[in-house]
N, C-alpha and C positions, 0 to 999 in steps of 0.2 A: 363627501357626503357619496356613496358607491349609488350607480345608476342602477335603476331600475332592472333594464334589460340582463346586465350582468348579472346579479341575483337571480333573474328566473333562469338563466343559461345555468347557474352552478345548479339551483334547483333541481334543473331535467335532468342531471346526471346524476341525482339523487344524495346529495348532501349541499349544504348552505355555508357562504362566508363566516358565519356565526358557529357552527361548528370547528372548521378548520380555526379561528380563531382561537375558539377556549382551546384548545387541543395544544395551540401554542403557548397562550400566557398565560393561564392556569396553572402550569406547572411551577414545582419548586425543582428542588435537588436532592439526590441520596447524600450522604457526609460518610465519610470514610472512620470519623471518632464513632459511629453509630454501627462501625462493623461486627456482624458476629464470625466465627469460626467454629466450624463442627468438623473434627479431625477423622479421618478414614481410620476404620478399622481394618479394614483391608487392603493393604498395599500391595499393589503391583509390581511386576517383575520388571525388574527396569532392563532397559537395552543395551546392548554393545558401543560403549563409545570409540565405534572404529569406522571405516570405512564401508560398512554393511547398514551402517544408520542410515534409511532413507528418510528425506522431507515430508514432513508430516501424519508419518505411522505412530509414533510412539508420544502420548499423552501423559502428562502427572498426574497426582493421584487429586488431584481438589480441580475446583472451577469454582469462579469468583460471578455472583450474579446481582442483579436488581430489578427488581417488576417495579411498572408503570400502571395505574387507572385516570383516565379522567377524570374520575370525582377527587380520590384520595390522595393523587400526585404521585410521587416516588418513595416506594416502602426501602427500610433500610436494607444496605446490600450486604449479603454473606459470603463465607466462603463453605462451602460444604464439599463432601466426598464426589469424585467426579462421578458422574452416571447420565444413561441416557433421560431428554427430554419425553414428556408424555404431550404429544400434539394434538388436537382436535383437527378432524379431515378437512374441517371450513375455513383453518387458519388460514389469515390474508397474505401471509409468507409463502405458505403453498402455493398460494390462485396467483397472486400478483406480485410477488418477488419483493416485496417489502421489506428489505435487508440489505444490512451495512457493515463492513468490517474494517480492519488495518492488521497491517502485518508490519511488527516490530519486533526489535530483539535486545536478548541483554545478553552480556558477555563477563566471563571471568577474568576480572584483569590482574596481571601481570603482578599488583602489589595485593591480588586474595581479594577484592573489593568485588562486589557485582557491580556491573553498569550498564547502564541504560544510554541509547544514542539521541541525542535529540528528543524525547519522547512527547515535548509540550509541541511537537509539530503532529505528530500523531494525531493527541486529544484535539486540535484544533477543525484538523482534516475530517475527521470521525465525527465533531459536531456538526462540521458543514452537510455531511454527508444524510446525516439525522433529520436534517431540517430541510434536506430538499425531499425527502422522503414523506414529510410530513410527521415523523416522529418527536416525541417529546426531546426537548434538549435537558442538558445537564452543564455541571462545573467539571471541566476539564480535568481541577488539580484534583476534585475525589475521586475522580476515576480512576487517574496515575496512582492518587496514593491507594488505593482497593488493588490496583495491580503488581505495588511493590510488595504490599502485606504478603501477597497470591505467591508472587516470587519467594518470598522470605520461607514462607509456611514446605511450601517445598522447593527449598536451597537444597537440598540432597539431590535431587536430580537434574541440577544446575553442572553442565558439561566443561570440566577445565580444562581439556586438551587445548591446543591452538587450533583455530581455525573453525571448531565447534562452539556453539551456541544454543540460546535457550528461544524458542521464537515465541511470539506472544501474539494470541489473534483474537483482539476484541471485538465485540460483535453486538449490532442491534437488529433487534427484526419485532416484525408488529407481533400481539400476540392476542388481536381481534378473531375472533372465529364466527365470523358472519360472511355470507355470498355476498358480493355488492363490491363494488370501488367506490369507497369510503374514505374517510380520513380514519385513521386506529385511534379507538380509545385505550387500548392496552398494550403495552410492549416491555421488552426487557431487554437489557444489556448484559451481557456473559462477556469473559475472558478465560480463555483456556492457554496451557502453556504445552509446547511441545520442544524437547530437545533435535537438536538438527547437527548434522556435521556439515563439511565445507560443501558450496553448490558442485566445484571440483573436486570429487572424491579423489584423482588420481594426479593432481599437479592442475594449474592453471592451463587453460586448453582454449584455443581459440575457436568460438563456432560462425558455424555456415547457415545462412539466413537468406529466407523467400521473401521477394515482395510479391505480395498480393493483390492484384490487379480487380478482381471480382468484389469480393466480401468485403465490407468496410467494419471496423471496431467502432468509431465513432462519427459523429458527425455536427453540423453547425446548429447549435440550439439545441444539438440534444445532452447528454449526461455521461457523456465521457470524460471529464474532470472529478467526478466522484466515485469513491471508490464502493462500489455497489455490485452485489454479486449477479446482479442482472447485465452486468458488462461483461463477465468470464465467462459464464455457462455457453453463450453462444459460439465464443470461439475455437470451443473444446474441437469441433470438426474438422473444423479451417486447419488449426495445430498437425491433428492428425493423420492428415490428408501430406500434408507438412514433412512432418515426420517419415511417412513411409516413401517420399521420393529422396530422402537422404539428407535433411535440412534438420537444423537443430531448431530454429526459431520461426515466425512470421513477420515480415515487416512491414507493419498497417500502414493503409496510403488513404486519403482523405480526399478524392479531386487530384489525384495525382501528388499529390503534400504529404513527406515522409510527418508520421505521427510517432508512432510507437514501435517498439519491436516485443513480440513477445506479449508480457507484462511488465513491461520494463520500459522507462526514457532511452532513448535514441540519441544519440552524443557523437559527433566527428572533428576531427581536427583538418582543414584543408589549407588551399590556398585557393584564395577566392579570386574571379575573372578579374579583378583588380589589381590582382597581385600580392594582396594582403594575407599573410597567414592569421586563419581565425578559426574560432571555437565555435562550433554551431550547435544546437538543439533547438526543437520547435516551443514557442510561444504557449505562455498559457492562454489560452484563447478557447474554452473547451473542449480542445480535442483531445489535448494528453493530460493524464494524471499530475497534481504536482506533488511531482515525489520528493520526497524526506531526502533521497542522496541524489537526485538530478540537483536541488538547490545545492548542497553540500560539493559536490562537483563544480556546480557555477560559481560557488567562494570561493574555493582553492585556487581555479582556474584564472580568475579575478585577481586574486593576492599574490599568484603568479609575473601578473603585469610581464609579461613575455609575448603576447598576442593579443589580437581582437576579440570580444569575447562577444556573442550573439544568440538572442533567443529571437528566432524569425522561422518564417518557414522557408522549406527546400524544396523542390520536385525532387520526383523518382529520376524524371531527365536531366535536371542539374547535375546531381550527384553522380549519374551515369557516363555522364561527359565527362567531370570531374577526374573520374576512376579511367576512363580512354585516355584521358590527356599525363594521366601522372600527378593530378595534382591533390589528391586525396591523402593525408598522411596518417592516418589512421581512423579507426572508429571502434565503437563501443555500447553496452547497452549498462544502463546501472539501476537497482533497485535493492530492494530489503533481502531479496531471496539473494543475490548473484552478488550485491554490492557493485562492482564492475569488472564485466565481463567482455573481453577481446571479440574482434569479429575478424574473420579472414577471408569472408566470401561472399559474393552478395548472387541472388538469380535474381533475374528481372528477364521478363520477356522472351522466354525460352533459352537463353545463354547465363553463364555463369562470369563474374568478373571478379577476380581476385580484389582484397584488399587491403594492402600492407601490412605486413606486422613485422618487426623482429624475431627472429626465427630464435635467436637465444632467449630470449625472455619470453617466445610465445604470445606475444601481445605488444602493442605498438609504447614507445618509451614511456610517453605520458600518461598513456592506458595503467601500465605498470604502474610509475610514477605515483598516481591517483591512488591504484589498490594498496600501498603499502602505508602511505599517507593516513588513510580512513583506519585502515587496520591497526594502526599505531594511537590512533587518536580513540576508537572500541575498545581495546583491550590497553588502554590507559599506560602506555609505552609514552603517549605525547600528552600531556597537562593540557587539556583544553575545556571550553565550556561547553562542548556540545556532548561530552561525554561523563553522565551524569550517575553517583553512584544512589544505591537504591535507597542507601541512608542519608542522604544528603536533603534535606528539606526546607533547602534554599530556592529552586526549583520553583519558577510560577508561571502560569499563564495567566496571558493577558484576554479579560473576558470583555466578550461583545456582544452586548447587547441582543438579548434576543429576540430573533425577528424572523420574516417569512423568508425564506429561499430565494432567489432572483430566477422566476421562471419564464 
């Protein structure tokens, strides 16, 4: 039984626990078997698939979407010609950033099959983000099946060149058109496709990073571990200033703890103060995103079984001290866009510190090994359960009960 004082508190903010509960528990899901397809009659001009192809600029001919309203649940999903949305000026996403998204890729494999990389992890994470925003849940298997069909419809846009891929952006947003901070009674899930080139257009290149002392990306008790648009917009001004200073990415700190680099997870290999060779990345305690590439890197590092692997906090002071003492072996960022990106310079508190790399590889040796191993899996050269052909119906996602997010 809920305490009366708590109920009154929620009512004072313009909504009730009953409205939240209804938003969560009266939903059903959309089903891929009911997916309709309307083909575009006006095909776009495809870009050149070369080093001029910029991230996120080109989009394919079609979009997949499904709408929800609290009274009727999910409508049937549909694939329609790509076109702008019409948004009401009072739309809650515009005012309160009730939006989340995923980033994933499809690869044209060496065997001619189009493959996804661990797509079930993206579906799980998107459902988690949706729940945190009090947006309606859905079955991850159903969205994944709809995304596969979208890729098939626009398969002639699929890059076949090594290093190129199809970026996939599933997105969830509120479609409630009322002012006032309240649970959304209408929502939309949609997915767009964008062919993209290699992150490093002219070859593997190590990056310079700038440790930011004043601004933070995430904080304890916040939402840094969800993939919400509101986590990214506020970082742009800081990133822009860092780029003007000649650095590629921001190294984000929270209470001096190293968290993420840009929009990627930060990892490094070093000899710790006990003399152990150790691979380290920040733990999943709410400050960093549970990256799919991060999880993959940790798995491969543990399988290597040649050094200690830790998910723990490290302060910027500990890392700089290790750089001064020549104990850092290598460092990199990892994420969907970059896969694995080597680092060779850290700026902190007015001074640049060199991060070791193998100059012949333009990366650390383990960084290069990880990059090659992941690419081999993604493009099907190495047979692995993480690489999922879009025609493979066997992939299933564990369905967790719909429940309130931890607040």
